[in-house]
Backbone of each chain as ProteinMPNN parsed JSONL, in Angstrom:
{"seq_chain_A": "MTAVTIGNPAGLHARPAVKLTLLAKRFAGHVELALAEDGPWIDAKSVAQVMALRAAHGATLHLRGEDAAVAALAALVRRGFDDAGG", "coords_chain_A": {"N_chain_A": [[-3.271, 16.783, 24.053], [-5.619, 19.029, 22.374], [-7.336, 22.066, 21.767], [-9.807, 23.602, 20.195], [-11.809, 26.503, 18.904], [-15.05, 26.512, 17.481], [-15.913, 28.256, 14.997], [-17.435, 28.406, 12.634], [-20.821, 29.287, 11.532], [-22.838, 27.421, 11.501], [-21.855, 25.594, 13.279], [-20.743, 22.231, 14.514], [-22.03, 20.531, 12.433], [-24.062, 18.684, 10.165], [-22.784, 19.202, 7.132], [-20.129, 20.254, 7.951], [-19.621, 18.412, 10.127], [-19.602, 15.941, 8.636], [-17.222, 16.549, 6.843], [-15.126, 16.484, 8.919], [-15.224, 14.197, 9.725], [-14.641, 12.493, 7.726], [-12.06, 13.318, 7.036], [-10.876, 12.491, 9.596], [-11.126, 9.895, 8.983], [-9.336, 9.385, 7.105], [-7.035, 8.724, 8.504], [-4.865, 6.543, 10.077], [-4.601, 6.064, 12.839], [-6.298, 6.35, 16.055], [-8.698, 8.918, 16.841], [-10.308, 11.246, 19.038], [-13.053, 13.218, 20.001], [-14.4, 15.876, 22.226], [-16.648, 17.917, 24.187], [-15.749, 18.902, 26.507], [-12.796, 18.783, 28.668], [-12.912, 16.618, 30.356], [-14.319, 14.851, 28.858], [-17.699, 13.74, 27.654], [-15.958, 11.488, 25.583], [-15.857, 11.112, 22.114], [-15.763, 9.297, 19.099], [-14.063, 10.31, 16.395], [-14.205, 9.369, 13.95], [-16.829, 8.466, 13.539], [-19.572, 9.437, 12.019], [-22.09, 9.657, 13.032], [-21.892, 9.932, 15.604], [-20.395, 12.0, 15.962], [-22.148, 14.043, 14.719], [-24.093, 13.666, 16.689], [-22.907, 15.062, 18.749], [-23.625, 17.717, 18.585], [-22.159, 20.283, 18.641], [-21.993, 23.39, 18.999], [-21.812, 26.828, 17.252], [-19.021, 28.727, 18.327], [-18.416, 27.034, 20.356], [-15.925, 25.078, 22.496], [-13.754, 22.831, 21.154], [-12.574, 19.873, 22.099], [-9.558, 17.657, 21.436], [-8.116, 14.531, 20.858], [-5.784, 11.986, 20.432], [-4.118, 10.28, 17.8], [-1.143, 12.142, 16.732], [-0.96, 13.402, 14.289], [-3.253, 13.429, 13.196], [-4.987, 14.781, 14.88], [-3.842, 17.242, 14.65], [-4.451, 17.756, 11.851], [-7.108, 17.697, 12.103], [-7.954, 19.805, 14.075], [-6.989, 22.047, 12.426], [-8.632, 22.133, 10.376], [-10.815, 22.771, 11.67], [-10.338, 25.293, 12.537], [-10.003, 26.583, 10.069], [-12.625, 27.029, 9.52], [-13.782, 24.912, 8.404], [-13.406, 25.175, 5.679], [-15.691, 26.097, 4.378], [-17.757, 28.052, 2.907], [-20.428, 28.319, 3.092], [-20.814, 27.097, 5.491]], "CA_chain_A": [[-4.632, 17.243, 23.829], [-5.667, 20.197, 21.626], [-8.593, 22.555, 21.947], [-10.125, 24.702, 19.123], [-12.981, 26.972, 19.029], [-15.773, 26.213, 16.405], [-15.995, 29.643, 14.287], [-18.577, 28.631, 11.711], [-22.16, 29.709, 12.009], [-23.522, 26.01, 11.713], [-21.409, 24.708, 14.26], [-20.424, 21.033, 14.005], [-23.349, 20.046, 12.047], [-24.342, 18.481, 8.697], [-21.502, 18.994, 6.354], [-18.854, 20.271, 8.678], [-19.369, 17.097, 10.59], [-19.024, 14.878, 7.474], [-15.993, 16.681, 6.403], [-14.345, 16.324, 9.975], [-15.368, 12.621, 10.016], [-14.111, 11.997, 6.372], [-10.701, 13.647, 7.286], [-10.371, 11.665, 10.528], [-11.064, 8.523, 8.434], [-7.978, 9.252, 6.316], [-5.805, 8.555, 9.572], [-5.002, 5.162, 10.557], [-4.719, 6.009, 14.263], [-7.605, 6.791, 16.634], [-8.989, 10.266, 17.286], [-11.457, 11.468, 19.592], [-13.663, 14.661, 20.214], [-15.27, 16.123, 23.289], [-16.873, 19.311, 24.396], [-15.079, 19.224, 27.799], [-11.681, 18.265, 28.968], [-13.103, 15.357, 30.827], [-15.22, 14.088, 28.023], [-17.45, 12.361, 27.268], [-15.18, 11.373, 24.26], [-16.615, 10.398, 21.022], [-14.893, 8.806, 18.076], [-14.132, 11.379, 15.347], [-14.566, 8.648, 12.542], [-18.218, 8.063, 13.407], [-20.355, 10.694, 11.756], [-23.25, 9.727, 13.742], [-21.509, 10.376, 17.246], [-20.042, 13.598, 15.621], [-23.419, 14.766, 14.594], [-24.843, 13.874, 17.978], [-22.339, 16.081, 19.577], [-24.16, 19.021, 18.562], [-21.233, 21.315, 18.824], [-22.451, 24.709, 18.317], [-20.948, 27.862, 17.06], [-18.601, 29.19, 19.596], [-18.185, 25.915, 21.36], [-14.708, 24.737, 22.259], [-13.831, 21.282, 20.712], [-11.283, 19.225, 22.411], [-9.317, 16.621, 20.457], [-7.041, 13.667, 21.39], [-5.364, 10.774, 19.843], [-2.998, 10.3, 16.95], [-0.948, 13.69, 16.722], [-1.054, 13.958, 12.871], [-4.652, 13.364, 12.953], [-5.452, 15.888, 15.83], [-3.308, 18.474, 14.252], [-5.268, 18.113, 10.794], [-8.652, 18.146, 12.423], [-7.983, 21.175, 14.419], [-6.718, 22.947, 11.438], [-9.785, 22.114, 9.761], [-11.869, 23.475, 12.309], [-9.745, 26.707, 12.51], [-10.286, 27.109, 8.642], [-14.105, 27.035, 9.388], [-14.135, 23.792, 7.619], [-13.279, 25.276, 4.035], [-17.086, 26.072, 3.851], [-18.479, 29.303, 2.807], [-21.809, 28.185, 3.743], [-20.615, 26.683, 7.061]], "C_chain_A": [[-4.919, 18.765, 23.26], [-6.981, 20.68, 21.741], [-8.794, 23.716, 20.765], [-11.405, 25.155, 19.285], [-13.785, 26.945, 17.628], [-16.303, 27.528, 15.783], [-17.232, 29.513, 13.499], [-20.007, 28.818, 12.164], [-22.95, 28.259, 12.415], [-22.952, 25.122, 12.92], [-20.939, 23.302, 13.507], [-21.433, 20.13, 13.628], [-23.379, 19.747, 10.71], [-22.976, 18.414, 8.089], [-20.172, 19.301, 6.936], [-18.606, 18.988, 9.29], [-18.893, 16.154, 9.767], [-17.481, 15.462, 7.117], [-14.757, 16.583, 7.735], [-14.259, 14.743, 10.036], [-14.384, 12.069, 8.747], [-12.506, 12.185, 6.625], [-10.132, 12.807, 8.369], [-10.228, 10.188, 9.903], [-9.766, 8.256, 7.658], [-6.661, 8.809, 7.461], [-5.94, 7.175, 10.087], [-5.395, 4.953, 12.098], [-6.006, 6.58, 14.805], [-7.572, 8.287, 16.866], [-10.357, 10.676, 17.806], [-11.939, 12.843, 19.871], [-14.356, 14.828, 21.597], [-15.351, 17.765, 23.544], [-16.224, 19.829, 25.818], [-13.893, 18.29, 27.963], [-11.861, 16.742, 29.474], [-14.007, 14.478, 30.023], [-16.753, 14.502, 28.266], [-16.719, 12.356, 25.894], [-15.756, 10.561, 23.256], [-15.455, 10.045, 19.881], [-15.151, 9.604, 16.867], [-14.631, 10.721, 13.964], [-16.026, 8.217, 12.468], [-18.99, 9.062, 13.51], [-21.509, 10.781, 12.659], [-23.04, 10.243, 15.23], [-21.1, 11.781, 16.958], [-21.177, 14.28, 15.509], [-23.984, 14.886, 16.04], [-24.223, 14.848, 19.022], [-22.926, 17.297, 19.739], [-23.343, 20.082, 18.978], [-21.744, 22.441, 18.38], [-21.407, 25.659, 17.943], [-20.284, 28.452, 18.233], [-18.137, 28.264, 20.672], [-16.656, 25.46, 21.347], [-14.559, 23.223, 22.154], [-12.543, 20.713, 21.228], [-10.769, 18.038, 21.667], [-8.234, 15.898, 21.086], [-6.877, 12.531, 20.636], [-4.12, 10.893, 18.896], [-2.522, 11.862, 16.511], [-1.427, 14.21, 15.287], [-2.566, 14.302, 12.673], [-5.403, 14.728, 13.826], [-5.194, 17.252, 15.152], [-4.251, 18.966, 12.847], [-6.728, 18.397, 11.345], [-8.819, 19.45, 13.125], [-7.653, 22.104, 13.505], [-7.806, 23.127, 10.567], [-10.953, 22.854, 10.348], [-11.474, 25.21, 12.414], [-9.943, 27.311, 11.04], [-11.874, 27.152, 8.504], [-14.603, 26.045, 8.502], [-14.217, 23.924, 5.966], [-14.723, 25.382, 3.611], [-17.611, 27.443, 3.996], [-19.805, 29.276, 3.737], [-21.644, 27.926, 5.302], [-22.002, 25.931, 7.425]], "O_chain_A": [[-4.33, 19.676, 23.841], [-7.87, 19.833, 21.824], [-7.953, 24.586, 20.538], [-12.226, 24.377, 19.77], [-13.175, 27.355, 16.641], [-17.394, 27.834, 16.264], [-18.088, 30.392, 13.609], [-20.279, 28.427, 13.299], [-23.546, 28.085, 13.478], [-23.522, 24.141, 13.397], [-20.785, 23.191, 12.291], [-21.731, 19.129, 14.28], [-22.745, 20.497, 9.968], [-22.123, 17.636, 8.514], [-19.165, 18.724, 6.523], [-17.534, 18.418, 9.084], [-17.868, 15.532, 10.046], [-16.572, 14.634, 7.162], [-13.563, 16.616, 7.438], [-13.231, 14.168, 10.391], [-13.468, 11.27, 8.945], [-11.752, 11.234, 6.417], [-8.992, 12.371, 8.209], [-9.345, 9.413, 10.271], [-9.224, 7.154, 7.575], [-5.496, 8.628, 7.107], [-7.014, 6.72, 10.479], [-6.153, 4.101, 12.563], [-6.741, 7.238, 14.069], [-6.5, 8.857, 17.069], [-11.389, 10.498, 17.159], [-11.045, 13.682, 19.976], [-14.887, 13.823, 22.068], [-14.512, 18.618, 23.254], [-16.22, 21.016, 26.146], [-13.923, 17.156, 27.486], [-11.134, 15.82, 29.102], [-14.421, 13.425, 30.507], [-17.032, 15.467, 28.977], [-16.947, 13.287, 25.122], [-16.124, 9.41, 23.494], [-14.345, 10.577, 19.912], [-16.261, 9.623, 16.335], [-15.269, 11.308, 13.089], [-16.444, 7.658, 11.454], [-19.247, 9.641, 14.565], [-21.903, 11.882, 13.043], [-23.888, 10.849, 15.886], [-21.467, 12.686, 17.708], [-21.277, 15.245, 16.267], [-24.296, 15.969, 16.535], [-24.855, 15.344, 19.955], [-22.843, 17.941, 20.785], [-23.871, 20.88, 19.753], [-21.975, 22.466, 17.172], [-20.231, 25.431, 18.228], [-21.013, 28.695, 19.194], [-17.572, 28.636, 21.7], [-16.097, 25.451, 20.25], [-15.134, 22.454, 22.924], [-11.48, 21.113, 20.755], [-11.664, 17.326, 21.21], [-7.443, 16.505, 21.808], [-7.895, 12.043, 20.144], [-3.166, 11.588, 19.246], [-3.321, 12.673, 16.04], [-2.125, 15.212, 15.128], [-2.979, 15.299, 12.081], [-6.243, 15.483, 13.336], [-6.012, 18.167, 15.067], [-4.685, 20.107, 12.685], [-7.38, 19.356, 10.931], [-9.761, 20.178, 12.811], [-8.093, 23.216, 13.797], [-7.957, 24.213, 10.005], [-11.846, 23.416, 9.714], [-12.289, 26.132, 12.361], [-10.034, 28.532, 10.919], [-12.355, 27.308, 7.381], [-15.66, 26.19, 7.888], [-14.801, 23.176, 5.182], [-15.052, 24.824, 2.565], [-17.876, 27.924, 5.098], [-20.109, 29.945, 4.724], [-22.294, 28.512, 6.168], [-22.183, 25.483, 8.557]]}, "seq_chain_B": "MSGRVGIVIVSHSADVARGAADMVRQMVGPEVKLAHCGGAPGGGLGTDVAAILAAIGAAWSAAGVAILFDLGGAETNSEMAIELLPAERRGRVAICRAPVVEGAVIASVEAAGGATLAEVRAAAEALSA", "coords_chain_B": {"N_chain_B": [[-8.921, -1.066, -4.998], [-12.313, -1.518, -4.924], [-13.915, 0.715, -5.378], [-16.348, 2.911, -4.297], [-19.319, 2.101, -2.062], [-22.429, 2.099, -3.547], [-25.374, 4.16, -3.138], [-28.94, 3.858, -2.732], [-31.938, 5.323, -2.359], [-35.064, 4.77, -1.29], [-38.521, 5.69, -1.188], [-41.972, 6.09, -0.281], [-42.742, 8.415, -1.144], [-42.143, 10.783, -3.676], [-41.104, 13.244, -3.521], [-39.76, 13.17, -0.835], [-37.946, 11.318, -1.511], [-36.399, 12.513, -3.258], [-35.596, 14.889, -1.904], [-34.218, 13.576, 0.291], [-32.197, 12.711, -1.107], [-30.792, 15.05, -2.066], [-30.085, 16.131, 0.366], [-28.171, 14.306, 0.814], [-26.439, 14.468, -1.287], [-25.354, 16.825, -0.774], [-23.879, 16.473, 1.402], [-21.833, 14.52, 0.64], [-19.335, 14.149, -2.02], [-19.095, 13.409, -5.538], [-18.158, 10.988, -5.599], [-19.39, 9.043, -4.326], [-21.723, 7.077, -5.534], [-25.304, 7.524, -6.164], [-28.656, 7.035, -6.095], [-32.22, 7.666, -6.477], [-35.637, 6.769, -5.962], [-38.996, 7.229, -5.736], [-42.534, 7.246, -5.034], [-45.627, 6.166, -6.744], [-46.045, 4.428, -9.927], [-47.844, 5.701, -11.664], [-48.209, 8.162, -10.693], [-48.628, 9.933, -7.272], [-48.612, 8.261, -3.968], [-46.36, 5.611, -3.261], [-44.577, 2.734, -4.101], [-42.355, 1.429, -6.664], [-41.267, -1.618, -8.257], [-39.813, -1.841, -10.5], [-38.666, 0.768, -10.62], [-37.195, 0.755, -8.438], [-35.38, -1.012, -9.389], [-34.063, -0.027, -11.463], [-32.754, 2.189, -10.171], [-30.97, 0.811, -8.619], [-29.348, 0.015, -10.583], [-28.237, 2.307, -11.753], [-27.007, 3.21, -9.44], [-25.104, 1.165, -9.177], [-22.057, -0.434, -7.88], [-18.999, -1.797, -7.682], [-18.545, -2.391, -5.256], [-20.892, -2.905, -4.172], [-24.268, -2.223, -3.167], [-26.162, -0.103, -1.112], [-29.42, -0.062, 0.365], [-31.768, 2.363, 1.238], [-34.832, 2.665, 3.036], [-38.235, 3.842, 3.465], [-40.704, 2.886, 4.6], [-42.527, -0.191, 5.218], [-43.809, -1.294, 2.612], [-41.795, -0.428, 0.831], [-39.59, -1.612, 1.565], [-40.393, -4.498, 0.798], [-40.785, -4.331, -1.864], [-38.252, -3.638, -2.589], [-36.79, -5.817, -1.916], [-37.894, -7.558, -3.829], [-36.977, -6.431, -6.05], [-34.218, -6.871, -5.708], [-34.33, -9.654, -6.118], [-34.806, -9.776, -8.877], [-32.363, -9.195, -9.794], [-29.428, -9.786, -11.73], [-27.605, -13.0, -10.672], [-25.101, -12.7, -9.799], [-25.052, -10.368, -8.664], [-27.021, -10.171, -6.746], [-26.145, -10.807, -4.038], [-24.916, -8.814, -3.638], [-26.128, -6.39, -2.698], [-27.462, -4.501, -0.08], [-30.286, -4.032, 2.163], [-30.885, -1.752, 4.166], [-32.127, -1.449, 7.604], [-33.156, 1.247, 8.744], [-33.704, 4.85, 9.848], [-34.826, 6.737, 6.865], [-33.789, 9.032, 6.076], [-31.68, 10.102, 7.681], [-30.442, 7.599, 7.853], [-29.58, 7.468, 5.079], [-27.767, 9.515, 4.936], [-25.887, 8.722, 6.758], [-24.858, 6.476, 5.93], [-24.02, 7.21, 3.279], [-21.841, 8.734, 3.937], [-20.213, 6.883, 5.439], [-19.891, 5.436, 3.106], [-18.328, 7.048, 1.527], [-15.987, 7.295, 2.932], [-14.934, 4.919, 2.372], [-16.053, 2.668, 3.32], [-16.885, -1.068, 3.773], [-19.754, -2.79, 2.214], [-20.907, -3.93, 4.378], [-19.942, -2.607, 6.507], [-21.147, -0.245, 5.886], [-23.923, -0.624, 6.118], [-24.173, -1.551, 8.711], [-23.324, 0.877, 9.979], [-25.555, 2.578, 9.262], [-27.88, 1.097, 10.517], [-27.351, 1.223, 12.972], [-28.417, 3.374, 13.798], [-30.95, 2.899, 14.435], [-30.676, 1.107, 16.489]], "CA_chain_B": [[-10.253, -0.885, -4.188], [-13.369, -1.797, -5.814], [-14.766, 1.835, -5.603], [-17.327, 3.165, -3.1], [-20.592, 1.449, -1.955], [-23.53, 3.04, -3.907], [-26.417, 4.393, -2.14], [-30.162, 3.858, -3.201], [-32.976, 6.077, -1.418], [-36.526, 4.424, -1.76], [-39.525, 6.259, -0.475], [-43.387, 6.05, -0.921], [-43.019, 9.847, -1.725], [-41.03, 11.113, -4.769], [-40.484, 14.452, -2.753], [-39.048, 12.535, 0.263], [-36.747, 10.355, -1.831], [-35.602, 13.462, -3.904], [-35.2, 15.688, -0.628], [-33.118, 12.963, 1.095], [-31.076, 12.636, -2.214], [-30.605, 16.276, -2.022], [-29.339, 16.336, 1.577], [-26.974, 13.404, 0.802], [-25.491, 15.066, -2.22], [-24.88, 18.296, -0.082], [-22.747, 15.92, 2.23], [-20.597, 13.708, 0.08], [-19.112, 14.585, -3.116], [-19.562, 12.529, -6.479], [-17.279, 9.579, -5.35], [-20.452, 7.991, -3.945], [-22.981, 6.868, -6.542], [-26.433, 7.838, -5.341], [-29.812, 7.104, -6.857], [-33.409, 7.674, -5.75], [-36.854, 6.641, -6.461], [-40.237, 7.296, -4.87], [-43.879, 7.507, -5.631], [-46.415, 5.066, -7.384], [-45.957, 4.602, -11.254], [-48.968, 6.712, -11.993], [-48.145, 9.343, -9.548], [-49.055, 9.442, -6.022], [-47.648, 7.619, -3.013], [-46.426, 4.225, -3.429], [-43.115, 2.358, -4.685], [-42.264, 0.724, -7.955], [-40.138, -2.513, -8.447], [-39.043, -1.454, -11.782], [-37.891, 2.007, -10.541], [-36.162, 0.517, -7.553], [-34.388, -2.046, -9.976], [-33.362, 0.926, -12.243], [-31.964, 2.902, -9.375], [-29.815, 0.062, -8.062], [-28.536, -0.324, -11.939], [-27.853, 3.591, -11.637], [-25.838, 3.334, -8.314], [-24.205, 0.155, -9.085], [-20.69, -0.341, -7.641], [-18.38, -3.37, -7.669], [-18.388, -2.715, -3.91], [-22.183, -3.265, -3.759], [-25.208, -0.983, -3.171], [-27.061, -0.119, 0.044], [-30.7, 0.583, -0.065], [-32.307, 2.919, 2.422], [-36.219, 3.022, 2.518], [-39.007, 4.567, 4.542], [-41.784, 2.254, 5.182], [-42.585, -1.477, 4.745], [-43.906, -1.484, 1.331], [-40.623, -0.08, 0.063], [-38.724, -2.917, 1.955], [-40.8, -5.624, 0.24], [-40.495, -3.917, -3.21], [-36.786, -3.748, -2.807], [-36.302, -7.408, -1.852], [-38.425, -8.216, -5.089], [-36.064, -5.841, -7.088], [-33.045, -7.675, -5.69], [-34.55, -10.887, -6.715], [-34.605, -9.758, -10.186], [-30.776, -8.813, -10.335], [-28.426, -11.005, -12.069], [-27.405, -13.822, -9.71], [-23.683, -12.237, -9.199], [-25.269, -8.906, -8.098], [-27.903, -10.14, -5.627], [-25.55, -10.893, -2.888], [-23.975, -7.452, -3.127], [-27.101, -5.383, -2.233], [-28.001, -4.677, 1.34], [-31.324, -3.317, 2.691], [-30.741, -0.96, 5.633], [-33.355, -1.032, 8.379], [-32.795, 2.623, 9.299], [-34.575, 6.062, 9.141], [-34.412, 6.805, 5.584], [-33.087, 10.273, 5.779], [-30.419, 10.022, 8.424], [-29.672, 6.578, 7.338], [-28.927, 7.754, 3.973], [-26.758, 10.434, 5.322], [-24.761, 8.226, 7.522], [-24.509, 5.369, 4.983], [-23.178, 7.798, 2.371], [-20.579, 9.161, 4.516], [-19.245, 5.596, 5.542], [-19.361, 4.843, 1.768], [-17.49, 8.143, 1.074], [-14.914, 7.087, 3.661], [-14.375, 3.614, 1.901], [-16.545, 1.535, 4.333], [-17.519, -2.006, 2.935], [-21.229, -2.665, 2.317], [-21.571, -4.58, 5.629], [-19.875, -1.646, 7.516], [-22.061, 0.925, 5.697], [-25.254, -1.096, 6.587], [-24.103, -1.441, 10.173], [-23.6, 2.324, 10.663], [-26.949, 3.077, 9.149], [-28.677, 0.544, 11.143], [-27.018, 1.451, 14.339], [-29.2, 4.622, 14.24], [-32.202, 2.569, 15.05], [-30.496, 0.218, 17.194]], "C_chain_B": [[-11.347, -0.772, -5.14], [-14.607, -0.504, -5.949], [-15.647, 1.922, -4.245], [-18.776, 2.423, -3.087], [-21.708, 2.459, -2.513], [-24.648, 2.897, -3.05], [-27.942, 4.514, -3.101], [-31.208, 4.45, -2.027], [-34.369, 5.599, -2.012], [-37.651, 4.996, -0.878], [-40.934, 6.089, -1.183], [-43.543, 7.419, -1.512], [-41.693, 10.265, -2.584], [-40.353, 12.148, -4.047], [-39.423, 14.064, -1.619], [-37.734, 12.031, -0.364], [-35.702, 11.671, -2.632], [-34.988, 14.352, -2.902], [-33.918, 14.994, 0.171], [-31.944, 12.884, 0.049], [-30.346, 13.664, -2.129], [-29.556, 16.42, -0.888], [-28.077, 15.337, 1.465], [-25.924, 13.993, -0.185], [-24.658, 16.352, -1.493], [-23.589, 17.78, 0.918], [-21.795, 15.24, 1.84], [-20.54, 14.215, -1.308], [-19.286, 13.406, -4.253], [-19.007, 11.113, -6.442], [-18.233, 8.58, -4.966], [-21.624, 8.183, -4.927], [-24.112, 6.928, -5.899], [-27.74, 7.8, -6.447], [-31.142, 7.043, -6.031], [-34.72, 7.324, -6.5], [-37.95, 6.717, -5.473], [-41.541, 7.812, -5.608], [-44.332, 6.076, -6.72], [-45.957, 5.37, -8.899], [-46.586, 5.709, -11.816], [-49.01, 7.925, -11.484], [-48.795, 8.901, -8.302], [-48.079, 8.624, -4.935], [-47.494, 6.102, -3.156], [-44.838, 3.852, -3.807], [-43.159, 1.48, -5.747], [-40.984, -0.395, -8.128], [-39.26, -2.077, -9.617], [-37.972, -0.182, -11.464], [-36.698, 1.674, -9.477], [-35.036, -0.353, -8.446], [-33.562, -0.913, -10.899], [-32.409, 1.891, -11.338], [-30.848, 2.148, -8.736], [-29.024, -0.177, -9.297], [-27.639, 1.238, -11.876], [-26.678, 3.871, -10.558], [-25.112, 2.191, -8.076], [-22.785, 0.387, -8.833], [-20.176, -1.693, -7.43], [-18.625, -3.403, -6.031], [-19.845, -2.849, -3.365], [-22.826, -1.956, -3.684], [-25.892, -1.187, -1.68], [-28.293, 0.689, -0.084], [-31.374, 1.06, 1.338], [-33.738, 3.143, 2.08], [-36.886, 3.482, 3.763], [-40.111, 3.518, 5.409], [-41.754, 0.737, 4.601], [-42.555, -1.767, 3.332], [-42.609, -1.226, 0.614], [-39.572, -1.261, 0.162], [-38.918, -4.084, 0.897], [-40.58, -5.407, -1.292], [-38.875, -3.958, -3.523], [-36.262, -5.321, -2.791], [-36.751, -7.952, -3.447], [-37.465, -7.655, -6.113], [-34.638, -6.753, -7.111], [-33.142, -8.981, -6.374], [-34.497, -10.881, -8.224], [-33.305, -9.431, -10.799], [-30.26, -10.021, -10.874], [-28.015, -11.728, -10.87], [-26.282, -13.059, -8.899], [-24.1, -11.01, -8.39], [-26.396, -8.975, -6.889], [-27.4, -10.137, -4.221], [-24.836, -9.542, -2.526], [-24.914, -6.251, -2.896], [-27.578, -5.64, -0.895], [-29.098, -3.632, 1.743], [-31.049, -2.924, 4.026], [-32.046, -0.822, 6.29], [-32.812, 0.084, 9.143], [-33.694, 3.765, 8.864], [-34.018, 6.419, 7.783], [-33.444, 8.065, 5.264], [-31.633, 10.264, 6.475], [-29.69, 8.873, 8.122], [-28.963, 6.68, 6.186], [-27.631, 8.575, 3.935], [-25.381, 9.481, 5.651], [-24.206, 7.028, 6.501], [-23.587, 5.901, 3.67], [-21.799, 8.292, 2.691], [-19.541, 8.085, 4.871], [-18.884, 5.302, 4.167], [-18.076, 5.822, 1.309], [-15.94, 7.773, 1.587], [-14.25, 5.558, 3.372], [-14.903, 2.449, 2.597], [-17.0, 0.347, 3.291], [-18.988, -1.801, 3.166], [-21.626, -3.184, 3.75], [-21.247, -3.279, 6.64], [-20.844, -0.341, 7.209], [-23.567, 0.553, 6.391], [-25.204, -0.885, 8.119], [-24.145, -0.008, 10.731], [-24.911, 2.79, 10.397], [-27.965, 2.347, 10.199], [-28.405, 0.829, 12.665], [-27.975, 2.788, 14.933], [-30.51, 4.148, 14.835], [-32.063, 1.149, 16.053], [-31.021, 0.477, 18.806]], "O_chain_B": [[-11.294, 0.015, -6.084], [-15.746, -0.608, -6.404], [-15.595, 1.106, -3.325], [-19.313, 2.197, -4.172], [-21.864, 3.549, -1.962], [-24.928, 1.903, -2.38], [-27.973, 5.237, -4.097], [-31.198, 3.984, -0.887], [-34.752, 6.008, -3.107], [-37.594, 4.655, 0.303], [-41.059, 5.971, -2.402], [-44.431, 7.597, -2.346], [-40.521, 10.109, -2.241], [-39.133, 12.072, -3.896], [-38.337, 14.639, -1.553], [-36.63, 12.257, 0.131], [-34.474, 11.695, -2.545], [-33.79, 14.586, -3.057], [-32.917, 15.587, 0.574], [-30.784, 13.002, 0.443], [-29.135, 13.445, -2.098], [-28.391, 16.756, -1.099], [-27.031, 15.635, 2.042], [-24.721, 13.999, 0.074], [-23.497, 16.678, -1.735], [-22.585, 18.449, 1.164], [-20.788, 15.211, 2.548], [-21.559, 14.688, -1.811], [-19.667, 12.339, -3.771], [-19.395, 10.22, -7.195], [-18.025, 7.389, -5.196], [-22.303, 9.2, -5.071], [-24.064, 6.31, -4.836], [-27.749, 8.471, -7.479], [-31.158, 6.411, -4.975], [-34.797, 7.638, -7.688], [-37.754, 6.234, -4.358], [-41.567, 8.606, -6.549], [-43.584, 5.267, -7.268], [-45.511, 6.493, -9.136], [-45.96, 6.595, -12.399], [-49.861, 8.737, -11.847], [-49.38, 7.826, -8.169], [-46.886, 8.433, -5.167], [-48.504, 5.397, -3.165], [-43.981, 4.736, -3.775], [-44.101, 0.688, -5.747], [-39.82, 0.007, -8.123], [-38.034, -2.011, -9.527], [-36.817, -0.102, -11.884], [-35.559, 2.135, -9.553], [-33.853, -0.297, -8.11], [-32.341, -1.052, -10.968], [-31.358, 2.311, -11.823], [-29.854, 2.752, -8.334], [-27.897, -0.622, -9.076], [-26.411, 1.208, -11.959], [-25.68, 4.565, -10.751], [-24.511, 2.039, -7.013], [-22.222, 1.293, -9.447], [-20.89, -2.615, -7.036], [-18.906, -4.5, -5.549], [-19.997, -2.902, -2.145], [-22.312, -0.876, -3.975], [-26.105, -2.3, -1.2], [-28.317, 1.841, -0.517], [-31.498, 0.337, 2.327], [-34.015, 3.715, 1.025], [-36.341, 3.536, 4.866], [-40.232, 3.464, 6.633], [-41.044, 0.464, 3.633], [-41.607, -2.336, 2.792], [-42.407, -1.983, -0.335], [-38.909, -1.749, -0.753], [-37.992, -4.575, 0.252], [-40.182, -6.374, -1.941], [-38.407, -4.289, -4.612], [-35.462, -5.826, -3.578], [-36.004, -8.658, -4.125], [-37.139, -8.396, -7.041], [-34.086, -7.212, -8.11], [-32.243, -9.41, -7.096], [-34.166, -11.908, -8.816], [-33.104, -9.38, -12.012], [-30.62, -11.14, -10.508], [-28.059, -11.022, -9.863], [-26.371, -12.799, -7.699], [-23.403, -10.701, -7.424], [-26.634, -7.996, -6.182], [-28.029, -9.597, -3.311], [-24.324, -9.245, -1.447], [-24.415, -5.126, -2.913], [-28.027, -6.728, -0.537], [-28.826, -2.434, 1.658], [-30.99, -3.743, 4.943], [-32.978, -0.222, 5.756], [-32.072, -0.108, 10.108], [-34.328, 3.757, 7.808], [-32.801, 6.392, 7.6], [-32.557, 8.085, 4.41], [-30.594, 10.408, 5.83], [-28.461, 8.926, 8.082], [-27.863, 6.137, 6.083], [-26.685, 8.412, 3.165], [-24.286, 9.466, 5.089], [-22.994, 6.822, 6.45], [-22.687, 5.245, 3.145], [-20.834, 8.28, 1.927], [-18.33, 8.221, 4.701], [-17.732, 4.944, 3.918], [-17.032, 5.384, 0.824], [-14.931, 7.902, 0.894], [-13.285, 5.104, 3.988], [-14.342, 1.355, 2.527], [-17.415, 0.632, 2.167], [-19.478, -0.998, 3.96], [-22.699, -2.807, 4.221], [-22.091, -2.917, 7.459], [-21.23, 0.432, 8.086], [-24.21, 1.351, 7.072], [-26.021, -0.185, 8.716], [-24.815, 0.31, 11.713], [-25.462, 3.429, 11.293], [-28.848, 3.044, 10.699], [-29.297, 0.634, 13.491], [-28.182, 3.1, 16.106], [-31.13, 4.854, 15.629], [-32.968, 0.359, 16.321], [-30.88, -0.407, 19.651]]}, "name": "protein", "num_of_chains": 2, "seq": "MTAVTIGNPAGLHARPAVKLTLLAKRFAGHVELALAEDGPWIDAKSVAQVMALRAAHGATLHLRGEDAAVAALAALVRRGFDDAGGMSGRVGIVIVSHSADVARGAADMVRQMVGPEVKLAHCGGAPGGGLGTDVAAILAAIGAAWSAAGVAILFDLGGAETNSEMAIELLPAERRGRVAICRAPVVEGAVIASVEAAGGATLAEVRAAAEALSA"}
């Protein structure tokens, strides 16, 4: 399991959530997100679920699942979703 | 792959249709074809079969088109527009019973992710399940 802090101002909302979902969809394996180590865990490939997470700026996002997917998603979050507007 | 599913947004209000389309466009890139139409032909609130038909054509994709609408009249007119399509296209347009703005965003993200028309529709309709 990997944990990353959400640094961008908007948090895991709208465009960042979409970017995360679309990246997750590129991996065959399963990858899940949660705001706490014991869950509830949601499917990173479902944009509705990711947006419903309402993970705010500064929140710790826990990821688990296919290693390559977890690494890629964690990197995206660390990069602030490559989004100046955030 | 036959490309991404196209998205059509239909509203009684031209402003709502345009605003929803702006939000979708901010979320997904150009790989998802998007068209919107709203308002009555002469201006004011309403929907127009010809405008919907044109929007379906503009957003057409071999993978099909998903229509998101706000209220009943938009659905009825969308159904009429589909009936006016060439036979081989009729079966590849899905009207999604979902909130128009959230549904359009969810549908377009699923489409951007390469989902089929059925998957796009299911994801949008799950919002109002």
